C-alpha positions as a Markdown table, in Angstrom:
| # | Residue | x | y | z |
|---|---|---|---|---|
| 1 | Met | 17.9 | -6.1 | 13.4 |
| 2 | Ala | 17.8 | -5.8 | 17.2 |
| 3 | Ser | 14.6 | -7.0 | 19.1 |
| 4 | Arg | 13.1 | -3.9 | 20.1 |
| 5 | Asp | 13.7 | -2.9 | 16.0 |
| 6 | Leu | 11.7 | -6.2 | 14.9 |
| 7 | Ala | 9.2 | -5.5 | 17.9 |
| 8 | Arg | 8.5 | -2.1 | 16.2 |
| 9 | Leu | 8.3 | -3.4 | 12.9 |
| 10 | Ala | 5.7 | -5.8 | 14.0 |
| 11 | Gly | 3.9 | -2.7 | 15.6 |
| 12 | Gly | 3.8 | -1.0 | 12.5 |
| 13 | Met | 2.4 | -4.1 | 10.4 |
| 14 | Ala | -0.3 | -4.8 | 13.3 |
| 15 | Leu | -1.2 | -1.0 | 12.7 |
| 16 | Ala | -1.5 | -1.5 | 9.1 |
| 17 | Phe | -3.8 | -4.1 | 9.4 |
| 18 | Ile | -6.1 | -2.4 | 11.9 |
| 19 | Leu | -6.0 | 0.7 | 9.6 |
| 20 | Trp | -6.6 | -1.8 | 6.3 |
| 21 | Tyr | -9.6 | -3.1 | 8.1 |
| 22 | Val | -11.0 | 0.7 | 9.1 |
| 23 | Ile | -10.3 | 1.5 | 5.5 |
| 24 | Phe | -12.4 | -1.1 | 3.9 |
| 25 | Leu | -15.0 | -2.1 | 6.7 |
| 26 | Thr | -16.0 | 0.9 | 8.5 |
| 27 | Gly | -17.7 | 4.0 | 7.6 |
| 28 | Val | -15.2 | 6.3 | 9.8 |
| 29 | Leu | -14.5 | 9.7 | 7.8 |
| 30 | Gly | -17.4 | 8.9 | 5.5 |
| 31 | Ser | -15.3 | 9.0 | 2.4 |
| 32 | Phe | -13.2 | 5.8 | 1.6 |
| 33 | Trp | -10.7 | 8.0 | 0.1 |
| 34 | Leu | -10.2 | 10.2 | 3.0 |
| 35 | Arg | -9.9 | 7.1 | 4.9 |
| 36 | Val | -7.2 | 5.6 | 2.6 |
| 37 | Thr | -5.2 | 9.0 | 2.7 |
| 38 | Phe | -5.4 | 9.3 | 6.6 |
| 39 | Ala | -4.5 | 5.7 | 7.2 |
| 40 | Ser | -1.5 | 5.7 | 4.7 |
| 41 | Ala | -0.1 | 9.1 | 6.3 |
| 42 | Val | -0.4 | 7.5 | 9.6 |
| 43 | Leu | 1.9 | 4.7 | 8.2 |
| 44 | Ala | 4.2 | 7.0 | 6.7 |
| 45 | Leu | 4.3 | 9.1 | 10.0 |
| 46 | Tyr | 4.9 | 5.6 | 11.9 |
| 47 | Ala | 8.2 | 4.7 | 9.8 |
| 48 | Arg | 9.1 | 8.2 | 10.2 |
| 49 | Ile | 8.8 | 8.7 | 14.1 |
| 50 | Val | 9.1 | 5.0 | 15.2 |
| 51 | Gly | 11.0 | 3.3 | 12.6 |
| 52 | Gly | 13.5 | 6.1 | 12.4 |
| 53 | Val | 13.1 | 6.2 | 8.4 |
| 54 | Asp | 14.7 | 9.5 | 7.0 |
| 55 | Pro | 13.2 | 10.6 | 3.9 |
| 56 | Gly | 16.4 | 12.2 | 3.0 |
| 57 | Asp | 18.3 | 9.4 | 3.6 |
| 58 | Gly | 19.0 | 7.1 | 0.6 |
| 59 | Leu | 15.4 | 7.5 | -0.9 |
| 60 | Gly | 17.0 | 8.8 | -4.1 |
| 61 | Leu | 13.8 | 10.9 | -5.0 |
| 62 | Asp | 15.6 | 13.1 | -7.7 |
| 63 | Ala | 13.3 | 13.7 | -10.8 |
| 64 | Ser | 14.8 | 10.4 | -12.4 |
| 65 | Ala | 13.2 | 8.4 | -9.6 |
| 66 | Leu | 10.2 | 10.4 | -9.6 |
| 67 | Ala | 9.7 | 9.6 | -13.4 |
| 68 | Arg | 10.7 | 6.1 | -13.2 |
| 69 | Gly | 7.9 | 5.8 | -10.3 |
| 70 | Ala | 5.2 | 7.5 | -12.4 |
| 71 | Ala | 6.3 | 5.5 | -15.4 |
| 72 | Ser | 5.7 | 2.3 | -13.4 |
| 73 | Gly | 2.6 | 3.5 | -11.7 |
| 74 | Val | 1.0 | 3.7 | -15.3 |
| 75 | Leu | 2.6 | 0.3 | -16.4 |
| 76 | Leu | 1.0 | -1.2 | -13.4 |
| 77 | Tyr | -2.3 | 0.6 | -13.8 |
| 78 | Ala | -2.3 | -0.6 | -17.6 |
| 79 | Leu | -1.5 | -4.2 | -16.5 |
| 80 | Phe | -4.3 | -4.3 | -14.1 |
| 81 | Ala | -6.8 | -2.8 | -16.7 |
| 82 | Leu | -5.7 | -5.3 | -19.5 |
| 83 | Gly | -6.1 | -8.1 | -16.5 |
| 84 | Phe | -9.5 | -6.8 | -15.5 |
| 85 | Ser | -10.7 | -6.6 | -19.6 |
| 86 | Ala | -9.5 | -10.2 | -20.1 |
| 87 | Phe | -11.4 | -11.7 | -17.0 |
| 88 | Arg | -14.4 | -9.2 | -16.6 |
| 89 | Pro | -17.2 | -11.9 | -16.2 |
| 90 | Phe | -14.9 | -13.1 | -13.5 |
| 91 | Val | -13.7 | -9.9 | -11.5 |
| 92 | Val | -16.4 | -7.7 | -12.1 |
| 93 | Gly | -18.3 | -8.1 | -8.9 |
| 94 | Gly | -15.1 | -8.3 | -6.7 |
| 95 | Ser | -13.4 | -5.4 | -8.7 |
| 96 | Ala | -16.4 | -3.0 | -8.2 |
| 97 | Ala | -16.1 | -3.5 | -4.5 |
| 98 | Val | -12.8 | -2.3 | -4.4 |
| 99 | Tyr | -12.9 | 1.4 | -5.0 |
| 100 | Leu | -16.2 | 2.6 | -5.3 |
| 101 | Leu | -16.3 | 6.5 | -5.0 |
| 102 | Arg | -19.7 | 6.5 | -3.3 |
| 103 | Gly | -20.5 | 9.9 | -4.6 |
| 104 | Asp | -17.0 | 11.3 | -4.0 |
| 105 | Ser | -15.1 | 13.6 | -6.0 |
| 106 | Pro | -13.2 | 12.3 | -8.9 |
| 107 | His | -10.5 | 14.7 | -8.1 |
| 108 | Leu | -10.5 | 13.8 | -4.1 |
| 109 | Ala | -9.8 | 10.1 | -5.5 |
| 110 | Ala | -7.0 | 11.1 | -8.0 |
| 111 | Ser | -5.3 | 13.4 | -5.2 |
| 112 | Ala | -6.0 | 10.5 | -2.6 |
| 113 | Leu | -4.1 | 8.1 | -4.9 |
| 114 | Val | -1.2 | 10.6 | -5.2 |
| 115 | Val | -0.8 | 10.8 | -1.3 |
| 116 | Thr | -1.7 | 7.2 | -0.9 |
| 117 | Gly | 1.0 | 6.2 | -3.3 |
| 118 | Val | 3.8 | 8.2 | -1.7 |
| 119 | Cys | 2.5 | 7.2 | 1.9 |
| 120 | Glu | 2.5 | 3.6 | 1.4 |
| 121 | Glu | 5.7 | 3.4 | -0.6 |
| 122 | Tyr | 7.5 | 5.2 | 2.1 |
| 123 | Phe | 5.8 | 2.6 | 4.7 |
| 124 | Trp | 6.0 | -0.8 | 2.7 |
| 125 | Arg | 9.3 | -0.1 | 1.0 |
| 126 | Ala | 11.4 | 2.2 | 3.0 |
| 127 | Tyr | 10.6 | 0.5 | 6.2 |
| 128 | Val | 9.0 | -2.5 | 5.9 |
| 129 | Tyr | 11.1 | -3.9 | 2.9 |
| 130 | Glu | 14.2 | -2.5 | 4.2 |
| 131 | Ala | 14.0 | -3.6 | 7.5 |
| 132 | Leu | 13.0 | -7.3 | 6.5 |
| 133 | Val | 16.1 | -7.4 | 3.7 |
| 134 | Ala | 18.4 | -6.4 | 6.8 |
| 135 | Arg | 17.0 | -8.9 | 8.6 |
| 136 | Gly | 16.6 | -11.9 | 6.4 |
| 137 | Gly | 18.1 | -11.2 | 2.9 |
| 138 | Arg | 16.5 | -11.7 | -0.3 |
| 139 | Ala | 13.3 | -13.4 | 1.9 |
| 140 | Gly | 12.6 | -9.7 | 2.6 |
| 141 | Leu | 10.7 | -9.0 | -0.6 |
| 142 | Gly | 8.9 | -12.1 | -0.2 |
| 143 | Leu | 7.7 | -11.3 | 3.4 |
| 144 | Ser | 7.2 | -7.8 | 2.7 |
| 145 | Thr | 4.8 | -8.4 | -0.1 |
| 146 | Leu | 2.7 | -11.2 | 1.5 |
| 147 | Ala | 2.4 | -9.0 | 4.6 |
| 148 | Tyr | 1.0 | -6.1 | 2.1 |
| 149 | Ala | -1.4 | -8.9 | 0.5 |
| 150 | Leu | -2.3 | -10.0 | 4.0 |
| 151 | Ile | -3.6 | -6.9 | 5.4 |
| 152 | His | -6.3 | -7.1 | 2.7 |
| 153 | Leu | -7.7 | -10.0 | 3.9 |
| 154 | Pro | -10.3 | -8.4 | 6.3 |
| 155 | Thr | -12.0 | -7.5 | 2.9 |
| 156 | Leu | -12.9 | -11.0 | 1.9 |
| 157 | Asn | -12.0 | -9.9 | -1.8 |
| 158 | Ala | -9.4 | -12.3 | -3.4 |
| 159 | Leu | -9.1 | -9.9 | -6.2 |
| 160 | Leu | -8.3 | -7.2 | -4.0 |
| 161 | Val | -5.5 | -9.3 | -2.3 |
| 162 | Leu | -4.1 | -10.9 | -5.5 |
| 163 | Ala | -3.9 | -7.2 | -6.5 |
| 164 | Ala | -1.9 | -6.5 | -4.0 |
| 165 | Leu | 0.5 | -9.4 | -4.2 |
| 166 | Ala | 0.9 | -8.5 | -7.7 |
| 167 | Ala | 1.3 | -4.8 | -6.9 |
| 168 | Gly | 3.8 | -5.7 | -3.8 |
| 169 | Leu | 5.9 | -8.2 | -6.0 |
| 170 | Tyr | 5.6 | -5.2 | -8.7 |
C-alpha cells in the first residue's frame, strides 16, 4: 500500500471518529437514527470516492451472500440479546444509553439499521479491512476491529465499546 493510500485510509478512520462523536455526543439532525444513517452513508461514499472501492468488484453481493449476511446479523443480535439477559443487572444502564429511540419511530430505527449495516460493512470491511490486510496480512483483522471499537470511545460507554469489539471480530 502506497503512503498516499495509507494517508487516505487514516483520513477515513479520522472521519469515522469525528462522525461517531457527532452521532453519540451531539444533537445534530435531532434524531440519533438520522445521524447514524447519515454518518454511515458518508463513510460509504468516502470508501467509494476516496478509497476507490468498487461496489461491483468482488463484493459478492449475490442472493447467497445476502442470506448469509442476514443470518449472521440475526445470530449476532441473538448473542447480544442472550448476553444482555445473562448480565442484565450489570449492563442495563449502559445498554439503555446505547440506542435511545427518543421518540423516533421504530420504523425509522429499523430502516436506519439496515442502511447503516450495509454502509458500515462497505466502509469497515470492503475498505478498511481489505486495505489493512493488503498492508499487514492477518494483522488487518485485528487492526480494523480495534479501530472500529476505538471510534466508540468518545461515548465513554464500556458496553458499547465491547459490543463494537465483539461485532468487529464476528
